[in-house]
PDB file with one MODEL, atoms N, CA, C and O in Angstrom:
MODEL        1
ATOM      1  N   UNK A   1       0.556  -1.128  -0.070  1.00  0.00           N
ATOM      2  CA  UNK A   1       0.094  -0.105  -0.242  1.00  0.00           C
ATOM      3  C   UNK A   1       1.045   1.349   0.035  1.00  0.00           C
ATOM      4  O   UNK A   1       0.474   2.440   0.006  1.00  0.00           O
ATOM      5  N   UNK A   2       2.202   1.274   0.244  1.00  0.00           N
ATOM      6  CA  UNK A   2       2.959   2.269  -0.246  1.00  0.00           C
ATOM      7  C   UNK A   2       3.097   3.102   1.138  1.00  0.00           C
ATOM      8  O   UNK A   2       3.715   4.166   1.165  1.00  0.00           O
ATOM      9  N   UNK A   3       2.421   2.493   2.392  1.00  0.00           N
ATOM     10  CA  UNK A   3       2.976   3.341   3.565  1.00  0.00           C
ATOM     11  C   UNK A   3       4.595   3.450   4.143  1.00  0.00           C
ATOM     12  O   UNK A   3       5.323   2.484   4.373  1.00  0.00           O
ATOM     13  N   UNK A   4       4.926   4.807   4.301  1.00  0.00           N
ATOM     14  CA  UNK A   4       5.888   4.675   4.873  1.00  0.00           C
ATOM     15  C   UNK A   4       6.024   4.003   6.528  1.00  0.00           C
ATOM     16  O   UNK A   4       6.040   4.777   7.485  1.00  0.00           O
ATOM     17  N   UNK A   5       6.069   3.293   6.619  1.00  0.00           N
ATOM     18  CA  UNK A   5       6.008   2.404   7.980  1.00  0.00           C
ATOM     19  C   UNK A   5       6.891   3.048   9.163  1.00  0.00           C
ATOM     20  O   UNK A   5       6.420   3.307  10.270  1.00  0.00           O
ATOM     21  N   UNK A   6       8.461   3.313   8.728  1.00  0.00           N
ATOM     22  CA  UNK A   6       8.833   4.031   9.562  1.00  0.00           C
ATOM     23  C   UNK A   6       8.585   4.958  10.264  1.00  0.00           C
ATOM     24  O   UNK A   6       8.956   5.044  11.434  1.00  0.00           O
ATOM     25  N   UNK A   7       7.627   6.165   9.393  1.00  0.00           N
ATOM     26  CA  UNK A   7       7.252   7.168   9.750  1.00  0.00           C
ATOM     27  C   UNK A   7       5.915   6.947  10.357  1.00  0.00           C
ATOM     28  O   UNK A   7       5.317   7.889  10.876  1.00  0.00           O
ATOM     29  N   UNK A   8       5.522   6.004  10.327  1.00  0.00           N
ATOM     30  CA  UNK A   8       3.926   5.766  11.056  1.00  0.00           C
ATOM     31  C   UNK A   8       4.089   5.193  12.422  1.00  0.00           C
ATOM     32  O   UNK A   8       3.331   5.438  13.361  1.00  0.00           O
ATOM     33  N   UNK A   9       5.127   4.416  12.466  1.00  0.00           N
ATOM     34  CA  UNK A   9       5.566   3.655  13.612  1.00  0.00           C
ATOM     35  C   UNK A   9       5.923   5.081  14.902  1.00  0.00           C
ATOM     36  O   UNK A   9       6.918   4.747  15.546  1.00  0.00           O
ATOM     37  N   UNK A  10       5.714   5.615  15.084  1.00  0.00           N
ATOM     38  CA  UNK A  10       6.315   6.617  16.041  1.00  0.00           C
ATOM     39  C   UNK A  10       5.778   6.422  17.005  1.00  0.00           C
ATOM     40  O   UNK A  10       6.589   6.511  17.927  1.00  0.00           O
ATOM     41  N   UNK A  11       4.192   6.046  17.563  1.00  0.00           N
ATOM     42  CA  UNK A  11       3.883   5.530  18.317  1.00  0.00           C
ATOM     43  C   UNK A  11       3.584   3.970  18.853  1.00  0.00           C
ATOM     44  O   UNK A  11       2.716   3.502  19.589  1.00  0.00           O
ATOM     45  N   UNK A  12       4.948   3.272  17.987  1.00  0.00           N
ATOM     46  CA  UNK A  12       4.613   1.973  18.213  1.00  0.00           C
ATOM     47  C   UNK A  12       3.322   1.005  17.486  1.00  0.00           C
ATOM     48  O   UNK A  12       3.220  -0.167  17.848  1.00  0.00           O
ATOM     49  N   UNK A  13       2.157   1.686  16.235  1.00  0.00           N
ATOM     50  CA  UNK A  13       1.312   1.236  15.803  1.00  0.00           C
ATOM     51  C   UNK A  13       1.122   1.947  14.374  1.00  0.00           C
ATOM     52  O   UNK A  13       1.548   3.090  14.208  1.00  0.00           O
ATOM     53  N   UNK A  14       0.730   1.522  13.754  1.00  0.00           N
ATOM     54  CA  UNK A  14       0.391   2.299  12.571  1.00  0.00           C
ATOM     55  C   UNK A  14      -1.337   2.440  12.222  1.00  0.00           C
ATOM     56  O   UNK A  14      -2.102   1.482  12.113  1.00  0.00           O
ATOM     57  N   UNK A  15      -1.657   3.704  12.103  1.00  0.00           N
ATOM     58  CA  UNK A  15      -2.943   4.197  12.592  1.00  0.00           C
ATOM     59  C   UNK A  15      -3.130   4.772  10.596  1.00  0.00           C
ATOM     60  O   UNK A  15      -4.176   5.295  10.214  1.00  0.00           O
ATOM     61  N   UNK A  16      -2.425   4.627  10.025  1.00  0.00           N
ATOM     62  CA  UNK A  16      -2.842   5.085   8.512  1.00  0.00           C
ATOM     63  C   UNK A  16      -3.872   4.079   7.956  1.00  0.00           C
ATOM     64  O   UNK A  16      -3.756   2.878   8.200  1.00  0.00           O
ATOM     65  N   UNK A  17      -4.661   4.465   7.371  1.00  0.00           N
ATOM     66  CA  UNK A  17      -6.276   4.157   6.839  1.00  0.00           C
ATOM     67  C   UNK A  17      -5.975   3.668   5.540  1.00  0.00           C
ATOM     68  O   UNK A  17      -6.908   3.241   4.859  1.00  0.00           O
ATOM     69  N   UNK A  18      -4.736   3.662   5.059  1.00  0.00           N
ATOM     70  CA  UNK A  18      -4.418   2.827   4.036  1.00  0.00           C
ATOM     71  C   UNK A  18      -3.948   1.705   4.194  1.00  0.00           C
ATOM     72  O   UNK A  18      -3.946   0.995   3.189  1.00  0.00           O
ATOM     73  N   UNK A  19      -3.434   1.176   5.360  1.00  0.00           N
ATOM     74  CA  UNK A  19      -3.222  -0.236   5.801  1.00  0.00           C
ATOM     75  C   UNK A  19      -4.334  -1.026   5.676  1.00  0.00           C
ATOM     76  O   UNK A  19      -5.410  -0.766   6.215  1.00  0.00           O
ATOM     77  N   UNK A  20      -4.097  -2.080   4.914  1.00  0.00           N
ATOM     78  CA  UNK A  20      -5.329  -3.261   4.927  1.00  0.00           C
ATOM     79  C   UNK A  20      -4.773  -4.290   5.686  1.00  0.00           C
ATOM     80  O   UNK A  20      -5.448  -5.317   5.638  1.00  0.00           O
ATOM     81  N   UNK A  21      -3.566  -4.370   6.506  1.00  0.00           N
ATOM     82  CA  UNK A  21      -3.535  -5.512   7.605  1.00  0.00           C
ATOM     83  C   UNK A  21      -2.894  -6.624   6.484  1.00  0.00           C
ATOM     84  O   UNK A  21      -2.836  -7.756   6.962  1.00  0.00           O
ATOM     85  N   UNK A  22      -2.398  -6.514   5.065  1.00  0.00           N
ATOM     86  CA  UNK A  22      -1.704  -7.685   4.271  1.00  0.00           C
ATOM     87  C   UNK A  22      -0.826  -8.092   5.176  1.00  0.00           C
ATOM     88  O   UNK A  22      -1.014  -9.302   5.302  1.00  0.00           O
ATOM     89  N   UNK A  23       0.248  -7.660   6.052  1.00  0.00           N
ATOM     90  CA  UNK A  23       1.460  -8.471   6.738  1.00  0.00           C
ATOM     91  C   UNK A  23       2.942  -8.140   5.544  1.00  0.00           C
ATOM     92  O   UNK A  23       4.085  -8.556   5.736  1.00  0.00           O
ATOM     93  N   UNK A  24       2.601  -7.518   4.662  1.00  0.00           N
ATOM     94  CA  UNK A  24       3.914  -7.403   3.807  1.00  0.00           C
ATOM     95  C   UNK A  24       5.113  -6.632   4.598  1.00  0.00           C
ATOM     96  O   UNK A  24       6.287  -6.982   4.475  1.00  0.00           O
ATOM     97  N   UNK A  25       4.768  -5.732   5.281  1.00  0.00           N
ATOM     98  CA  UNK A  25       5.663  -5.101   6.290  1.00  0.00           C
ATOM     99  C   UNK A  25       6.448  -6.148   7.274  1.00  0.00           C
ATOM    100  O   UNK A  25       7.622  -6.275   7.621  1.00  0.00           O
ATOM    101  N   UNK A  26       5.399  -6.737   7.515  1.00  0.00           N
ATOM    102  CA  UNK A  26       6.442  -7.780   8.687  1.00  0.00           C
ATOM    103  C   UNK A  26       6.689  -8.624   8.266  1.00  0.00           C
ATOM    104  O   UNK A  26       7.533  -9.277   8.880  1.00  0.00           O
ATOM    105  N   UNK A  27       6.097  -9.269   6.820  1.00  0.00           N
ATOM    106  CA  UNK A  27       7.501 -10.176   6.097  1.00  0.00           C
ATOM    107  C   UNK A  27       8.785  -9.398   5.810  1.00  0.00           C
ATOM    108  O   UNK A  27       9.939  -9.806   5.940  1.00  0.00           O
ATOM    109  N   UNK A  28       8.403  -8.305   5.433  1.00  0.00           N
ATOM    110  CA  UNK A  28      10.122  -7.807   4.761  1.00  0.00           C
ATOM    111  C   UNK A  28      10.908  -6.836   5.826  1.00  0.00           C
ATOM    112  O   UNK A  28      11.961  -6.241   5.598  1.00  0.00           O
ATOM    113  N   UNK A  29      10.457  -6.826   6.547  1.00  0.00           N
ATOM    114  CA  UNK A  29      11.166  -6.252   8.180  1.00  0.00           C
ATOM    115  C   UNK A  29      12.386  -6.576   8.069  1.00  0.00           C
ATOM    116  O   UNK A  29      12.539  -7.737   8.447  1.00  0.00           O
ATOM    117  N   UNK A  30      13.794  -5.861   7.562  1.00  0.00           N
ATOM    118  CA  UNK A  30      14.785  -6.409   7.599  1.00  0.00           C
ATOM    119  C   UNK A  30      15.715  -6.636   9.413  1.00  0.00           C
ATOM    120  O   UNK A  30      16.705  -7.283   9.754  1.00  0.00           O
ATOM    121  N   UNK A  31      14.776  -5.754  10.139  1.00  0.00           N
ATOM    122  CA  UNK A  31      15.331  -6.200  11.806  1.00  0.00           C
ATOM    123  C   UNK A  31      14.559  -7.192  12.617  1.00  0.00           C
ATOM    124  O   UNK A  31      14.748  -7.618  13.756  1.00  0.00           O
ATOM    125  N   UNK A  32      13.495  -7.486  11.586  1.00  0.00           N
ATOM    126  CA  UNK A  32      12.261  -8.985  12.312  1.00  0.00           C
ATOM    127  C   UNK A  32      11.888  -7.988  13.550  1.00  0.00           C
ATOM    128  O   UNK A  32      12.206  -8.537  14.604  1.00  0.00           O
ATOM    129  N   UNK A  33      11.435  -6.970  13.715  1.00  0.00           N
ATOM    130  CA  UNK A  33      10.890  -6.443  15.066  1.00  0.00           C
ATOM    131  C   UNK A  33       9.353  -5.789  14.801  1.00  0.00           C
ATOM    132  O   UNK A  33       8.805  -5.089  15.653  1.00  0.00           O
ATOM    133  N   UNK A  34       8.796  -6.085  13.624  1.00  0.00           N
ATOM    134  CA  UNK A  34       7.134  -5.556  13.174  1.00  0.00           C
ATOM    135  C   UNK A  34       6.431  -7.109  13.549  1.00  0.00           C
ATOM    136  O   UNK A  34       7.091  -8.129  13.351  1.00  0.00           O
ATOM    137  N   UNK A  35       5.042  -7.168  14.101  1.00  0.00           N
ATOM    138  CA  UNK A  35       4.309  -8.209  14.441  1.00  0.00           C
ATOM    139  C   UNK A  35       3.045  -7.787  14.369  1.00  0.00           C
ATOM    140  O   UNK A  35       2.724  -6.605  14.250  1.00  0.00           O
ATOM    141  N   UNK A  36       1.886  -9.211  14.474  1.00  0.00           N
ATOM    142  CA  UNK A  36       0.673  -8.495  14.111  1.00  0.00           C
ATOM    143  C   UNK A  36       0.512  -8.705  15.860  1.00  0.00           C
ATOM    144  O   UNK A  36       1.188  -9.523  16.484  1.00  0.00           O
ATOM    145  N   UNK A  37      -0.691  -7.640  16.595  1.00  0.00           N
ATOM    146  CA  UNK A  37      -0.811  -8.133  17.712  1.00  0.00           C
ATOM    147  C   UNK A  37      -2.430  -7.985  18.048  1.00  0.00           C
ATOM    148  O   UNK A  37      -2.780  -6.805  18.017  1.00  0.00           O
ATOM    149  N   UNK A  38      -3.437  -8.867  18.344  1.00  0.00           N
ATOM    150  CA  UNK A  38      -4.917  -8.593  18.182  1.00  0.00           C
ATOM    151  C   UNK A  38      -5.259  -7.908  19.493  1.00  0.00           C
ATOM    152  O   UNK A  38      -4.999  -8.401  20.591  1.00  0.00           O
ATOM    153  N   UNK A  39      -5.834  -6.787  19.315  1.00  0.00           N
ATOM    154  CA  UNK A  39      -6.164  -5.847  20.438  1.00  0.00           C
ATOM    155  C   UNK A  39      -7.740  -6.438  20.849  1.00  0.00           C
ATOM    156  O   UNK A  39      -8.444  -7.026  20.028  1.00  0.00           O
ATOM    157  N   UNK A  40      -8.123  -6.190  22.162  1.00  0.00           N
ATOM    158  CA  UNK A  40      -9.699  -6.169  22.621  1.00  0.00           C
ATOM    159  C   UNK A  40     -10.107  -4.811  22.899  1.00  0.00           C
ATOM    160  O   UNK A  40     -11.259  -4.574  23.260  1.00  0.00           O
TER     161      UNK A  40
ENDMDL
END
């Protein structure tokens, strides 16, 4: 979705309305620091 992940993660979350939860950012993270988390 061409979201600039590094600028979106300032609060530890991606809040972009363009995010469709595809997981590509998690798959390609070079430092393996991104993950999915289910919030209640």
